[in-house]
N, C-alpha and C positions, 0 to 999 in steps of 0.2 A: 891438408887440414880441413878436416871435412865439415867443420864449422862453416869455413869461409863459401864452401861450396853452397850449403843449406842457404846465407843471410843471401848471398848471391840470387837465389833461386827465390827466396821470399822476398827481397824488393823490385825482381823483374815481375813478380805477379803481381805485386803492389802497384807499379808501375803502369802496367796493363790497365788493372781496377780505373783506374784514376780515368783511363783515352777509353776503353770502352763499357765498365763498371759490368764486364760478366765474369771475366777472371779474377775474383774475389777471394785472398787468401782464409780459409776458414780459419777456426780454431785451434785444429789437427796440426793448419800450418804456421802456429806460431809457437804454440807447445813443441813442434820438432826442431823449433830454432832453440829454443830454451834448453831444452834435453840438450841439443849438440853444445852448446856453449857449455854448459855445465859439465860436460866429460871432458872437456878438449884442455889440455894443460897450458896452452898456450893463449888463448885468448884472456884478452884485457875483464875483470868483471868490471868495469864500465860499460862496455858493449850491451851487456845483456841488462843493465841497470837502464840505458838509455831504449834499448825494447822495447822493457813494461812500461818505460813514459811514453810511447809512443802509445802502445794499447791503454794503459788509462786514457789517454788524451782523447785516444778515439772515441773512448766509451762515456767518457763523461762529456762530451760534447754530445752525443744521441745515444742513450741508454735501447728507448725502444726499437730503434731500428740499426743500430751497431751487430754488424757480424763476430765480430771476435769482442770476448769482454776478459776481462783479469781473472784469472783463477788460482786456486791457492797453491797448484802444483807450478805455475808461474813465481810467484812469491816465494815458494822455495828454492825454486833452481836458483832465481837470483840472490837470496840468503846463501844457499850454498856458495854460489862465484864468491860472494865476497870473504868466504870464511876459507875459501880454500885459496884465493888469488893471489897473484903477487903486485904491486903497484908501485912507483916509485916515495908515495906518501904512506905515511902510516895512520894506523888508530880505524883497521877495517872493520872492527869493532862497532863503532860507530855508524859506519854506512849499512854496515847487516842491522842493527837496528832501525834505522832512517827507513828500509825499505818495509820491514815489520809495520813500522807505524803508521806508514803509510797505506800499508794493507788494512790495519783494523779502521783506519780514518776512512777507506773508502767501504769498509763492510758496515760500520757504524752508520753512513751516509745513506747505502745502497738498501741494506738488510739482506742481501743479494749473498743465498746462504755458500753459492760458489765460490765466493772471496775467502769469508769465514777463516783465520788464520786458525790452525793446527799447533797440536806438542812439538811437531818436526821442526816446526820455524821457529817456536821460540824456545827450543832445544837445538839447534844450528844457532842461534843466536848466542846465545847463551857459550858455546863453545869456542864462536868468535872472542871473548870474551875473554877466555880461559888460556887463549893465547898470547894476550896484548903483553909485552914486557917493557912501555916506557908508564902507561897511565893506568898501575896498578889497582891504585883504590876505585878510584873512575869505573874501573871496567869490574872489579866485583860487584859492586853497587850496582850498577846496571843491570849484571849479571842475577843477582840475591830479587832485585825487582821484579825481574821475570819470572822469576823462580816463585817467589809469592802470588804474584799477578795471576798466572795457572795452577799454582792451588787454590785457590779462591775464586776463579772462573773455571774449574774443570769440568763443569758441567754440561757449559760453554764452548770449551776450545778444547776438552778432553785432558785425562788424567794423565801428572809426571808419572813416566815410564821409567823402567835401568835405566837408560840411557840420560835419563832427564836428571834423574838421580846422581848416576855416575859422574855428567858433567858438572854438576853443583859442587860435588865432591875436589875434582880436577880446580874448579876455579879457587877451593880453600889451599890448595896445594900450590898454584901459581902463583896466585894474587896476593895472599896471606904470608907473612915469614912466619916462621915456628915461634917468634917472641911474642905474636900479636897477637892478644888474647881473644881475639874475635875467632879468631885461625878455630880453636876448641871448640869456642861456643859453638858455632855452625856448622863445624863436625858433628858433635853431639845431636842438634838438631835435624840435618837435613839425613842422619840415620835413624832417627825418633823419627821420622815423616814416614823413611822408606823401610823402615819395618813394621809400619802400622798399615802401607799399602801394597805387601805383600811384594816387595819389589826388589828383595835382594839375592843377587845372580853372581854370578862371578866375576861382571864387569867392574860390581857396587863396591864387592869386596878387597878388587885390583884394586880400587880408587882409594878406600878405604884406608888401607894398609900402606899408600901412598903417601896420604894426607898425616894420617895419625901416628904421635909415635906409640912405640910398643905397647907400654902401659894401655893407653888407649884404645888401640886394636882390641887388644884382649880383654879390655871393660866392657867396653860394647859387643863383642862377641860373643859373651860370655867363654873365652877359651875353645870354643869349639870347631872342631874342624869342617872343612866346605862340605862334606856329605852327610854331618850331624844337624847340620843347619835344620831349622823344623820349616815342617811344607809352608806353614803361616805364614812364614815369612819370603817366601817364594813362590805363592801361590799367583802372583800376576804377571812373573818373570815369563816371556814369550823364548820359547827354545828355539834357537837359530836353526839347530841342526835337522831338529822333527820337524821345522816349516820346509825347508829345503827339500827331506826327504818325504813330503807331502806335493812339494812342487811338482819334486821328478816324477812321481807315482801317475798324478795327474797327466804331467806331460804324454808316459806310456801311454796311458790309459787311452789317451787323447787316438797317437798313432796306432793303436790295436785298434 
C-alpha cells in the first residue's frame, strides 16, 4: 500500500520539522501524498480530507511564512477521493461539495490564484451528485446549481467543457425520473448550451442518448449521425486520442 508509505514519510518529515526546523516538507511532498491517496483504492477519503485541513490550518495561521499552501490540485484530489471513495456513511456528494465550498471560501479570503477552483473541481462534484441513490432531488439541485454557477463564472473558473455537459446529462438520467417534466426541460437546455459552446462530442452524444427518449434525441440532433454533426458543434471538444499522440510524440522527441 504505497499511500501508507507516503503518509509515513510525510509524518516523519513533519516531526523532524518540529524538532530541528530544517527538514520541512515542501509543497511537492504534500502533493505527492494527495496523489498517492487519490490513486489508492483502499484509502478512505476522510484521510485525504483530514490532510487537506491540516494544510489549510497551517496556511491560515501564517500565510506569509508558511512553506506549504493549499493548491487547486490538492482540492481536486480530495474531491476525487470523495467521488470514488467508499465509506460507511452515505452522502459523499455532500462531502465533495463541502471541499469545493472550503476552496471557494479560501480563494475569496486570500485572493490566491493558486487556490482558485477550476472546471475540473466543479465537474467532479457534479459527478459525485450523479451517483447519489437516496437524496436524488437534493443531489440534482446541487449539481444544477454548480452547473449554473460555472456557466456564469466561466471567465473566472473556466468554461464548462464536454465532460461538464456530459455529467449534467448524466445527472438528468440518474436523478430525475422519466416522468419528471424537469428531466426533458433540462435535457433541452443543457443540449442547447452544449451546442452553442461547441462541446458536442462522443461523450455528450452517449449521455444524451441515455437521458432522452428516442423522439427527443432525434429532435435535438436533427436525426444526424455522428459523422454528420457540424464542426461548429464540436469545435471545443478536446480530442483525447490526438492529445495522447502529441504527448507520445513529445516524449519520443525528448528521448532522442
